[in-house]
MIKOLKOL-817653 format. One record per residue: x, y, z of N, C-alpha, C, O in turn. Coordinates in steps of 0.05 Angstrom, whole numbers, plus 5000, padded with zeros to 4 digits. Layout:
<nodes>
XYZXYZXYZXYZ
...
</nodes>
This chain:
<nodes>
846447110901843947180915844547230944846047080957
843347440956843847500984842547301002840147261000
844147191021843047011041842947151068844547341072
841147071086841147181113841146961133840146741128
842247021157842446821178840346861199839647091205
839246651210837346671232838346481254838846251249
838746591278839646431301837346371319835846551326
836946111326834746031344835845831364836445611358
835945921390836845741411835145771436833745981439
835045571453833645581478835745551500838045501495
834845591525836645581548838045311551840445301559
836645101544837744831549839544731526840844521529
839744881504841244791482844044921481844445141491
845944771471848544881466848445051441846945001422
850145261441850245431417852345321398854745371402
851445181378853245071358852145101330850145241327
853444991311852745031283849844951276848645041257
848744761292846044671286843944891290841744871280
844645091306842745311311842845531289841245721289
844645501270844845701249843345611225843945411212
841245771218839745711194840445911172840746151177
840845821148841446001126838846041111837645851099
837846291110835446351096836246461069837246681066
835746301048836646361022834746551008832246531010
835946740993834346920977832247070992832847211011
829647040985827547190996826247061021824347161032
827446831028826446691052826446871077824646861093
828647021079828947201102826647401104825747461126
825747501081823547691081820947571092819547691107
820347331083817947191092818147111121816047101135
820547061131820946981159820647221177819547201199
821747451169821647691185820647931169822248111164
818147931160817248151143817348421156817748621142
816948431182817048691196819648841193819649081195
821848691189824448821185824548981160826049171157
822848911141822949041114820649231109821049431094
818349181120816049361115814849481140812649601140
816149441163815249561188813449381204813749361229
811349261192809549091206807848931186808048981162
806248741196804448591178801648691182799748551174
801348921194798649041197797949201172799249171151
795949371175795049531152797249711141797549741116
798849821158801050001149803049851132803949951112
803749611140805649441125804449361098805849351078
801849291098800449221074800649441053801249401030
799949681062800049911043802849991035803350101014
804749921052807549971046808449821021810249921006
807249591015807849450991807349620966808949630947
805049760966804349940944806450160941807350230919
807150280964809050500963811750420952813050580938
812550180958815150090948815150070917817050150904
812949970906812749960877812450240865813750300845
810850400877810450680867813050840869813651000851
814550790890817150930893818950890869820351070860
818850640858820450580835819550750811821150840795
816850780808815850950787816451240791817051390772
816351330816817051610823820051660816820651880806
821751460820824551490813824851540783826551700775
823151420767823151470738822251760733823351890714
820451860748819552140745821752330753822252530739
823252260775825452430783827652440762829052640759
827852220747829852200726828952340700830352350681
826452450701825352590678824352400656823952480633
823852140664823051950644820151860646819251690630
818651980664815851890669814252130678815152290695
811852160667810052380676807252280683805452440688
806752020682804151910689804451640704806051470696
802951620726802951380743800051320749798551500756
799251070748796550990755796650760776798150570773
795050790797794950590818792050500821790250670825
791450240818788650150819788449910837790149730837
786249900852785549660868783649490850781549590842
784349240845782749070828780348950843780248970867
778548830828776148710839776748490860775248460879
778948350856779648130874781648210896782848040908
781848470901783748560921786648570913788448580930
787048570887789748600876790448900874788649070877
792948960869793749240863795449240838797149070835
794949440821796549470796797649750796796249950800
800249770791801650020788802850040760804449860753
802150240745803150280718804450550715803450750725
806750560701807950820694808750820665808750620652
809351060655810251090628813151160626814051320609
814751040644817651080645819150920624817950850603
821650870629823350740610822950430609823850300591
821650330630821350040632823849920645826049990638
823449730664825649600677827349450656826149320639
829949480657831649340637831149040637830748910657
831148920613830648630610833048480599833048240596
835248640594837648510584839148370607838548410630
841148210600842548040620844348220638845848390628
844148170664845748310684848348150688848247920694
850648290685853148150683853847980708854647750705
853448090732854247940756852847680759854047480769
850347670751848647430757848247250732847647020735
848447370709847847220685844847190680844047040663
843347340695840347330693839447600682840847800683
836847600673835747860664835548050687835147980710
835948310681835848520702833148510715832948560740
831048460700828348440711828148230733827048280754
829147990727829147770747830647850772829747800794
833047970768834648050790833248250808833248230833
831948450796830548660811828348530829827848630851
827048330819824748210834825447970851823747860865
827947880850828547630865831047660883831547490899
832547880880834947910896834748160913834248380903
835248130939835248360957837648540950839748440941
837248800955839448990951840448990922842848990917
838648970903839348990875837649200862835249230869
838749350843837149550830838949760817841449730817
837849970806839350170792839950410810840250630800
840150360836840450580855843050590870843350730890
844950430861847550420875849750520858852050440862
849150700840851250800821850750680794848650550790
852450720776852150610749850450790731849950710708
849551020741848151210724845251150720843951290704
844050950733841250890729839451120739837551200726
840151220763838551440775840451640788842351570802
839951900782841552110795840752130825842452130842
838052140830837052130857834951920858833651850838
834551810882832551590884831451580912832851630932
828851510914827551470940828051190950828351150974
828151000932828450720940831350660946832750540930
832250740970835050720977836250450976838350400965
834850250988836150000993835949800970837249590970
834249860950833949680928832549420936832849220922
831049420958829749170966826749180960825348980963
825749410951822849450948821449240931819649110941
822249210906820849030888821048740897819148590896
823448660906823848390915822248320940821348100944
822048520958820548480983817548450977816148270988
816448620959813648600951813148320938811148200943
815048240922814747970909814747750929813047570928
816547770949816647560970814147540986813347330996
812747770990810447781008807847780993805747841004
807947700967805447680951804847390945806547230939
802247330945801347070937802147020908803046800901
801847230892802847220865803447500855802147700865
805247530837805947790825806647750796808047570788
805547930780806147930751807248200743806148410751
809448200729810648450720810748450689811548250677
809948670678810048710649811748950643811449160655
813648920624815349150616814749210586814849030569
814149460581813649550554816149700544816749910554
817549570525820149670518821049560491820349340484
822449720476823549630450821349520431821949350415
818849630434816749530416815549270425813749160411
816449150447815548890457814248910484814849100499
812548720491811448690518812748450530812348220521
814348490551815648270565814148210591813348400605
813847960597812247880621813747670637815047500626
813547700664814647500682812747470705811647660715
812447220715810547170737811947030760813846870757
811047090785812246980809810046900828807746980826
810746720847808946650869810646630894812446460896
810046800914811446810939814446820935816046700949
815246970915818047020909819346820889821446880878
817946600884819046400865818046460837815746550833
819746410817818946450789817046230780817645990783
814746310769812946100758812646140728811545970714
813646360717813746400688816246560682816546790691
818046450667820446590659819846830641817546850631
821747000638821347240622820547160593821947020579
818147260585816947180560815947420545814947610557
816247430519815047640502812247560496811747340485
810347730504807447660502805947840482803547810478
807348020469805948190450807748420441810048450449
806548590424807948830414806649080425804349080432
808149300425807149550436808549790424810849760414
807250020426808650270418809150450442809750680438
808750340465809150500490811550400505812750200498
812150540527814350450545813350480573811550640579
814550330591813750340619813750070632814549870620
812850070657812749820673810049800686808849990695
809049550687806449490700806849260719807649040711
806149310744806449100765803749050777802449240787
802848800778800348720791801048510812802448310806
800048550836800648350857798248310876796548490878
798148080888796148010908797547950934799047750935
797148110955798648060980797947780991795747680988
799847671005799647401016798147401043799047521062
795847261044794247251068795647091090794847111113
797646941083799246791103801046981118801946911140
801647211107803447401119801947631134802747701156
799947741121798647981132796147911148794647721143
795748081169793448051187790848081172788947941177
790848271153788548331137789448431110791148611109
788448331089789248411062787448611048787448641024
785848751065783948941054785249221051786049341071
785449311026786649571021784649801026782349771021
785650021036784050261039784550451016786750551013
782450511001782750700979783550980988785251110976
782351071011783051331021785951361029787151571024
786951151041789851151049791651181025793551331025
790951021004792551020980792351300966794351410958
789951400964789451660951791051880965792252060952
790951880992792352091007795352081002796552290998
796451841001799351810996800051900967802052040963
798351830948798851900920798552200916799952320899
796652320930796252610928798852750938799752950926
799952650959802452760970804652750949806152940946
804852520936806952490915806452670892808352780880
803952720884803352900862804153190869805053340852
803653270895804553530904807553560902808553770894
808953350910811853370912813253360885815553440882
811753270865812853250838811053410818809553300803
811353680819809653850803809753760774811953720763
807453730761807353650733807053350729806653260706
807253190751806752900749803852840754802652930773
802652690736799752620738799552340750800652150740
798152330773797752070786794752020788793252180798
793951790778791151700778790751470797792351280796
788751480815788151260833785251170826783551330819
784850910828782150800823781550560840783450410847
779050510845778150270860776050130843774050250837
776549890836774749740818773049530834771549380822
773349530860771749340876768849410875768049640875
767249200874764349230871763149400893763549350916
761549600884760249780903762050000914761050180928
764550000906766450210915767750350892769750490896
766650320868767950430844768350730847766550880851
770950810844771551100845774251140831775850960829
774651390822777251450809777851740814776151910814
780451800819781352080824783952130809785651950807
784252370798786652440784787852680799786552880803
790452660806791852870820794052990802795752840792
793953250798795953380781796353670792794353820792
798753730801799154000812801654130800803954060807
801154310781803354440768805054610787807454640784
803754710808805054880827806654730848807954860865
806554470848808154310867807654370896805254380904
809754410912809354440941808054700949807054730971
807954900930806455140936803455070939802155160957
802554910920799754820921799254630945797054610956
801354480953801154310977800554471001798754401017
801954691006801454871029798654991027797255001047
797955081003795255191000793054991006791055061019
793554740999791654531005791454481035789254461046
793754471048793754421077792454651093791354611114
792554891082791555131096788755211086787755421094
787455041071784855121058782655171079780755311073
782855051103780855091124781855291145780555311166
784055421140785255611159785155891148784355931125
785856091163785956371154788856461152790156521172
789856471127792656541123793256831133791557001131
795656861144796557121154797457301130797257541131
798357171109799257311085798157151061797956911062
797557291039796157171017797756961002796756740996
800257020997801856840980803656660996804756741016
803956410986805856220999808656310993809256380970
810356311013813256381009814656130998814555921011
815856160975817255930962820155990958820856200947
821855810968824755850966825955590954825255370962
827855620936829055380924831955440915832655670910
833655230915836355260906837554990898836454780904
839755010884841254770876844054790885845255000886
845254560893848054550901849154290892848254070901
851154300875852354050864850153880851848853970833
849753640862847753460851845153460868843553280865
844953650886842653650905840853900900841854110890
838353870906836454100905834954110931834453910944
834054350938832354380962830254590956830754790943
827854530964825654730961824054740987823554531000
823154970994821555021018819255191011819555390997
816855121021814455291018813255321046812955131060
812555571053811455621079809455851079809656031063
807455831097805456031099804456031128803955821140
804256271140803256291167800256331167799156451149
798956231188796056271192795556421218796756361238
793656611216793156771239791456641261791556721284
789856441253787956321272788956051282787355891293
791556001279792755741288795055791307796655971302
795255631328797255671348799255441350800955431368
799155261330801055041329802355041302801455171283
804654911300806054891275805254631261804554431274
805454631234805054381219807154371198807154531179
808954181201811254161184811553881173811253681187
812053861146812453601134815153621119815553811104
816853421123819353421109819653171092818652961099
821053201069821452971051824252971040825553181037
825252731034827852701021827452510998826652281003
828052600974827552430950824752330949824252100942
822852500957819952440957819052260979816652190980
820852170996820151991018819552171043821252321051
817152131054816452281078818352201101818751961106
819452401115821252341138819752441164820352661173
818052281175816452361198818052431223817252591239
820452311225822152371248824152591241826052641256
823752731219825352961211828152881201828352701185
830153011212832852961203834353231198833453441206
836553211183838353441180836953661164837453901170
835353601144834053811128832153971146831954211143
830753831164828853971182830354131203829454361210
832554031212834154171232835254431220835154641233
836154421195837154661181834954871178835455111181
832554781171830254961168829655101194829355351194
829354951215828655071241830655271251829955491260
833255201249835355381259835355641243835655851254
835255621216835355861200832956041203833156281204
830555921205828056071208828256241234827656481234
829156111255829356251281831356481279830856701289
833656431267835756631265834956861247835357091255
833756801224832857011206830857201218831057441216
828857091232826757251244827857421267827057651271
829657301283830957461304832657681293832557911303
834157631272835857841260834158071249834758301252
831957991236830158201225828758361247828558601244
827958221268826758361291828658561304827858781312
831258491306833258671317833658911299833959141307
833758851273834259061253832059271253832659511251
829559191257827359371258826859491286825059651290
828559401305828359491333825759401346824859521366
824559181335822159061348823158901372821858891393
825458771368826658621391828958791401830758871386
828858851427830859031438832458891460831558701473
834958981463836658871484837058581482837958481461
836358441503836658141504834257991494834157751496
832258141484829758011474830557811452832157871434
829357571454829957371434827557181430826357101450
826957121405824756941399825856651399828056601388
824356471410825156191409824256071383822656191368
825255831377824455691353821455641353820155651332
820355571376817555521379815855771373813755751360
816856001382815456251375815356301345813356381334
817656261332817956311304816356121287815656191264
815655891297814155691281811255681288809755521277
810255851307807455841314805755921291806156141279
803855751283802055811262803055761234801755821214
805555651231806655611205805855341194805755141208
805355331168805155081153807555081134807855261117
809154871136811654871120812154601107811654391120
813054601083813954361068816854391062817654591050
818454201069821354201063821853951046821353731055
822853991022823353771004826153790993826853990980
827753580998830553580987830953330969829553130973
832753360950833453130933836453120932837753320927
837552880935840452850936841252570926839552390925
843752540919844552290907844852060927843651850923
846352100948846851890967845351940993846552021013
842751900992841051951016841651741037841751501032
842051831062842551651085840051661103839751841119
838451451100836051431117836551241140838351071139
834951271161835051081183833050861178830650901180
834050621170832350391166830950391140830750591126
829750161133828350131108825850301107825050381085
824650361130822250531130822950821127821050991125
825450901126826451161118825051391134824051581122
825051371160823651571176825251821183824052021191
827951821178829552051186831952071167833251871160
832552311159834852361141837352431156837252601174
839552291150841952331166844152481152846252531164
843852571127845952711113846452991125844753171122
848853021137849353281151849553511131849053741139
850353461106850653681087847953811081847854041072
845653661086843053781081842253991102840654161096
843453961125842954171146844054441137842654641138
846554441129847754691120846554801094846255041090
845754611076844554691051841854841056841455061046
840054721071837454841077837755091093836355291089
839655081112840255321129841055561112839955781115
842955511093843855731076841655831057841556071051
839955641048837755711030835955911044835256121033
835155851069833356031083834756291091833556511089
837156261101838656501110838756711088838356951092
839456621064839756801041837056891030836557131027
835356701023832956771007830656861024829057031015
830356761049828156851066828857141075827057301077
831357191081832157461089831457661067830357881072
832057591042831457761019828457801016827558021011
826857581020823957601018822857801039821157961032
823857781063822857951085823458251079821858431083
825858291068826658571061824858681039824158911039
824158511020822558600997819558601002818058720987
818658471024815858461031815458541060814858371077
815858801067815858891095813258841109813158791134
810958871095808358831109807958541117806958481139
808858351100808658071107810558011130809857871149
812958121128815058071148814058171175814458041196
812858401176811858521201809658351213809558311237
807858251196805658081206806757821218805757741240
808757701205809857451216811357511242811057361261
812857731243814357801267812457871290813057791313
810358011285808458081306807257831318806857811342
806557631301805457381311807457241328806757131349
810057241320812057101335812557241362812957111382
812457511362812857661387810457601407810857561431
808057601396805657531412805957251423805257191446
806957071406807356791415809456781438809156621456
811456951436813556951456812457041483813056921504
810657241483809457341508807657121520807657071544
806156991502804456771511806156541522805356411541
808456491509810156271518811256331547811456151563
811856581552812856651579810656611599811156511621
808156691592805856641610805456341614804856241635
805756191592805455891593807655771610807155581624
810155891608812355781624811655811654812155621670
810556031662809856081690807755881698807755771720
805755841680803555651687804655371689803855211705
806655301671807855041671809454991696809454781708
810855201705812455181730810555131753811254991772
808255261752806255221773805354931774805054811796
804954811750804154531748806354351759805854161774
808954421752811254271762811354271792811854071805
810854511804811054541833808854371846809254241867
806554371833804254221845804853921844803853771861
806353831823806753541820809453451832810153221830
810853641846813453571857813253351878814953171879
811253371895810853171915808852961905806353011907
809852741894808052551881806052441901806752381924
803552421893801452321910799852551923797452551921
801352741935799952961948798653151928796753291934
799853151904798853351884796653241866795653381849
795952991869793952871851791253001855790653081877
789653031834787053161836785353041858785252791861
783853211872782153111894780052921884779252741899
779052951860776852781850777852521838776252351830
780552491836781652241825781452011845782352031867
780151791836780151551852782351371840781951241820
784751371853786951231841786750931846785150841862
788450781831788450491834790750401853792450571860
790750151861792850051879795449981865797550011876
795249881841797549801825799250041818798150251811
801950021820803650241813805150201787806450391777
805049961776806349921750804650031728802449921723
805450241714803750371694802950181671800850221659
804549981666803849791644801449621650800149511633
800649621676798449451685796049621693793949511701
796249881690794050051700792650201677793650231655
790250301684788650451665787050661680786250621703
786650891667785051101679782651161661782951191637
780251171673777851251658777351551664776951631686
777451711643776651991645773652001638772851961615
772052071658769152031656767752301656768452481671
765752311639764152561637762152571660760352411663
762552781677760552841698761052691724762252471725
760152821746760552701773758852451777759752271791
756352451767754652221772755751971758755751761770
756652001734757851771720760451691734761051451736
761951891744764351831759763751671784765251491791
761451731798760651581821760151291815761051111829
758651241793758050971784760550821777760950581783
762350961763764850841754766650761778767850551778
766650941798768250881822767150631837768650471847
764450611837763250391850763550131835763549911847
763650141809763749901793766549811785766849581776
768549971788771249911778772549691794771649601815
774749591783776549411797778849591807780649661791
778849661832780749861843783649761843785449921848
784049511837786849411836788349551813790649621817
787049601790788549711767787049931752788050041734
784549991761782950191747782650451764781650441786
783550681753783150941765780951091751780451051727
779551261766777351411755777851711760778451801782
777551871738777752161741775252291728775052291704
773352391745770952521734771652801724773252941737
770452881702770753161692768053301695765953171692
768153551700765653701703765853971689768054071686
763654081681763654341668764654321639765454101630
764554541625765354551597768354561594769654731606
769454381578772354371574773254571553771754641535
775654671557776854871538777354741511778354511509
776654881489777254801462780054901456780455141450
782154731458784854821456785554901427787655031423
783954831408784454911380784155211377785355331358
782755341395782255631393783755781416783056011421
785655651429786955771452789955751451791055561440
791355961461794255951463795055771486793455711504
797655701486798655511506798255601534797655441552
798655871539798355971567795555921578795255881602
793555941561790855901570790355601576788755531593
791755431562791455141566792755051592791554911608
795255151597796655061621795255151647795355011667
793755371646792555471670789555391672788255481691
788555231654785755161654784954971676786154751678
782955041692782254871715780954611707780754421724
779954591682778654331673780754141662780453901663
783054251652785054081640787254011660788553801658
787754181680789854131699789553861713791553721716
787153781722786853511734787753291716788853091725
787253321690788053111671791153101669792352881669
792353341668795253351665796553231690798453071688
795653311714796953211738796352911743798052771753
794052821735793352541739795152361722796052151731
795552441697797252281679800152291686801652101682
801052521697803652541709806052561690808352541699
805452591664807652591644808352871633809952901615
807053081645807553351635805853411611803953281605
806653631597805053731575806853881556808953981563
806053881530807654031510810453931508810853691506
812354111507815154041503816253891528818353761526
814853911550815753771575814653481577815353341595
812953401557811753141560813852921560815552911542
813752741580815652531583814052261585812952201606
814152111563812551861562813351671584811651511593
815851671593816751481614815451541641815551371659
814351781645813151851670810051811671808751861690
809051701649806151661647805251461668806451241671
803151531683802351361706800451141698799950951713
799351161674797450951664798050901634798451091619
798050651626798550591598796050551582796150501558
793750571595791150591581789750841591789050851615
789351031573787851271580785151251565785051291541
783051201580780451131568778451361572777851431594
777551471550775451681551772751541552772051391533
771251591573768651461575766451681577766251821597
764951711556762851911554760351791543760351571531
758051921548755451821538755451791508756851931494
753851601499753551551470751551741458749651661445
752052011461750352211449751952441439754452431440
750652661430752052881419753953011439756253081433
752953051464754653171485757053001491759253101494
756652741491758852561496760952571474763352561479
759952591449761752611426763352871428765752871421
762053081437763453341440765653321460767953421456
765053201483767053161504769453001493771753081498
768952791479771052621468772752781449775252761450
771552941431772953091412774753311425776953351417
773653441445775253641460777653511473779853621472
777253281486779553151499781653051478784053081483
780652941456782452841436784053071423786353041416
782653301419784053541409786353621428788553691419
785753621454787753681474790053491473792453571473
789453231472791653031471793253061445795753041446
791953111423793253131397795153371396797353351385
794253591407795853841405797953861427800153971422
797353761451799253811473800453561485802253581501
799453331478800653081488800752881465799952641468
801752961442801652791418802852521422801852321411
805152491437806252221441804352031454804551781451
802452141469800351971481798651831460797951601463
798051981439796451871417798151691399797451471392
800551791392802351651375803251381387803651181373
803451371414804251131428802050931432802550711442
799551001424797350811426796250781454795050581461
796550991471795650981498792751061502791551011522
791551191481788951311485786751131473787051021451
784551091488782350921479779751071484779551251501
777650991470774951081475773250851484773150641470
772050871507770250661516767750661499766950871487
766450431496764150401479761750311495761050081496
760350501509757950421524755750331505755450441483
754150141513752050031495749750231492749250401509
748450211468746250391463743550261472741750401479
743449991470740949851476741249631496743349511500
739049581510738849361529736549181521734249271519
737148921517735048731509734648541533736448441545
732048491539731348321561729348111553727248181542
729847861559727947641555727947471580729847311584
725947501597725947361622728247461639728447701645
729947271648732247351664734747391647736947461658
734547361621736847401603736947691594735047811584
739247811599739748091591742148101572744147971576
741848261551743948301532744148591524742148721520
746648691523747148961515748148971486749748801478
747249171471748049201443749349471439748349681448
751649471425753149721421751749921403751750161409
750649831380749550021361747249891344746549661348
746250051326743949961310744649721292742949551286
747149711283747949491265747749221278747349021265
748149211304748048951319745248891328744648661335
743549091329740949061342739148851330738148671344
738848851304737048661290737948371294736348201300
740548331292741648061295741247961324740547731329
741748141343741448071371738548011378737947821393
736648171367733848121372732947851361731547701374
733947781337733247521325734247291342732847091346
736647321352737847101368736247061394735846841403
735447281407734047261432731147171429730047051448
730047211406727247121402727146821399725046691402
729446691393729546401391729046311363728446471345
729346051359729045931332726245971320725946011296
724245971338721446011327720846301323718746371311
722546481333722146761329719846881345718947101339
718746731364716446821378716946921407715147021421
719446901416720146981443719847281446720547431428
718647361469718247651474720747771485721847691506
721747971471724148111479723548411484722448541466
724148501508723848781514726248941506728548861512
725849161492728049321482727849601494725749731494
730049691506730149961517732750091509734849971509
732550351503735050501497736550541523735350621543
739050491523740550491548740750771560740750971546
740750771587740951031601743751141597745651001589
744151401604746751521604748451391625747551251642
751151441623752951321642752251391671752451221689
751351631676750751721703748251581714747851581738
746551471696744051341705744451041708742650901717
746750941699747250651702748350601730749950751740
747450381742748550321768751350191764752150131742
752750161787755550081786755949821771757749791755
754249611777754749351766754149351736755349211720
752149521727751449541699753849661683754549561662
755049871695757250001682759649811680761049811659
760149661701762349461700761849251679763549181663
759349141679758748921660758949011631759848861614
758149251625757849341597760249491586760949471563
761649641604763549831593766349811606768249921594
766649681629769149691643770549421648772949411653
768949211646770148941651771848861627770848831605
774448821631776248751609775348501594776148461571
773748331607772848081594770648131574770247971555
769048341579766648381562766548651548764848681530
768048841556767949111545768949131516770348941507
768349341503769449401477770849671479769649871485
773449671473775049921473775849981444776549791429
775850231437776750311410779350461414779350681425
781550351404784150491406784250721386783550701363
785150951396785351191379788151181366790151191379
788151171339790651151325791051411308789151541300
793551471303794151701287795951621264798451671264
794751491245796351371223797151581202798951541186
795751801202796252001181796152281193793952391199
798452401197798552661210797052881195795853051207
797152871169795853071152792853051157791553261162
791652811156788852781159787952851188785952981191
789552771207788952831235788953141240787053241252
790953271230791053561233788653701220787553881231
787953601196785753711182783053671196781453861199
782653431207780153381221779853561245777653671250
781953581261781753751285781454041278779954191292
782754131257782454411248779554461239778354671246
778454281224775754311213773654301236771954471238
773854091253771854051274771954261296769954331308
774454341303774754511327775754791321776054951340
776354851296777455111289775455341288773055301294
776355571278774655811278772655811255770455911259
773355691232771655711209769155531211769455291217
766855641206764355481208763755321182762855101184
764255451159763455321134764755051129763354861121
767455021133768654761129767554551147767254321140
766854631172765754441191762954351182762354111185
761454531172758754471162758954271139757454071137
760854331120761154151097762053871105761153671095
763953871125764953611134762753441147762553201141
761153571163758953421177756853321157755953091159
756153491138754253411117755253171101753752991095
757853181095759052961079759352701094759052491083
759952731121760652491136758552411157759052241174
756152531155754152471175753552171177753052071199
753552031154752851741155755051581167754651351174
757451701171759651561184760151671211762451691220
758051751225758251911250760051781271761151921287
760351511270762051381289764851481287766251491308
765751571264768451671260768951951271771252031275
766752101275767052371285768252371313769552571321
767852161328768852151355771852111356773152191375
772952001335775751921337777352041315779751991313
</nodes>
């Protein structure tokens, strides 16, 4: 059994053998769960499901499984069932224990290290099942195999029921049910939407695999079945359903080399000025890219440049950049290989160098052929890239202008910015405030030691409908860019950020929501690391003011109002409480704004998170894009959840 060491010393202690702890078996996982699942927050909680599902997906990759079901039970449990071959239950030679026991109790054990169990596999490290077991209050696994039902039970990694035959069956597969350990996780509440989104992704990546998700919790009963025969072609169509494609059909390219396969699907959109690319290796999303993505980008740029030269559209030294060639593209890159080299257990980046040349040669050969055979599509794509190149040059000049303005730090800061005294960005925050009047109240009420105020005025540019050159030169956005000090687009440098809390403060009404959405769209498209790094927040000004005598209380929303009214009326319920809807930010005086919205001791801030790039891209496209009908449908469907429209 794999043991791990933990060293714990203080300044006053000598470093000797007494400081060395041996964490046997799964103890290490419970001691340092973040090392194995990333965190103990919601993302880590859901990662437990993905680890079990990945094992079922591996069965699908091996051609042994075509159905997977994932369900949330009434008591907050999760069950994953597949119709694969079933985890082996015979004795494993090295340990003398059943293979099933080894898989669920020993780190780095499984059928993914050779031996012919799997040709390709997403579960690289073989720690998935054992880690889920270690971090579950209890886990039960059933294997349907050889006409028998085998069952084994665990609690926090320890065996509480040995491998037992509990019945007969005519099916095959594996069923795992677990309840996450509340001693480990911050919150054990599963999100059905998060699970469904991930499972839909897996169904797209595995054409012909049927994945069913369901929620059995009271009042939330729902079930969805995902099945996409067209695989990643349908994935691209799904991602582009609210956009206007530049060409009707998705371009699909695929090839095999030795024991590896690569497939690429891409489609350009005429009404979009940003790229959207998702890459996968053995069905595992690689958000930080890797060699397969590098090969795709290099080949796409080279192929379009060569075609442009051939048609004499690009002359002399004219050359399209990679950014030009990817403007408006939605692309899925999926590779499968035997010895996948990922960075870390969370598998965020693919390191296999052979995948770069493989994907590069795939595009070089097959995309070139496609362009030759489809000249009208090729011309439309090239024209878009050339237009993007011209806009990029205009954007470069605008960007240089911004750089020149910010060259002398301090002198170039916006005139309306009321900066703070503290210079350590980790201790500072900037309020971006709607309107001059609200800005005046904020400046009067702030703590100038660490709080800066930047008022915005006039209608802000909707960057979802604008090219980069229009964004860089916009007089409403330039103050935001210069105040934050970290640049924009490809020049954005997180280390130069002047404030580590960027707080959007707008009225709690429709106009305020619009301002927030415009700003968030700008941050998402042109300063994405700002959102990804957790620097962006939305202030939560109160909607109501309750007064009883000299006692004043502010209430954020309708859900809190009734409870607050009851408390202020007193035990007899007869106290007279005056209720008034709160004024806009500009009508609040300085001390009111400080007390309700800016004082770190009493305020409520909502951090803007980007946990799902697909969902975030979709929401911004729907809410801020050209098409009216998808926006209307979205608002009608989500009106009752209006709080989420802001973020």
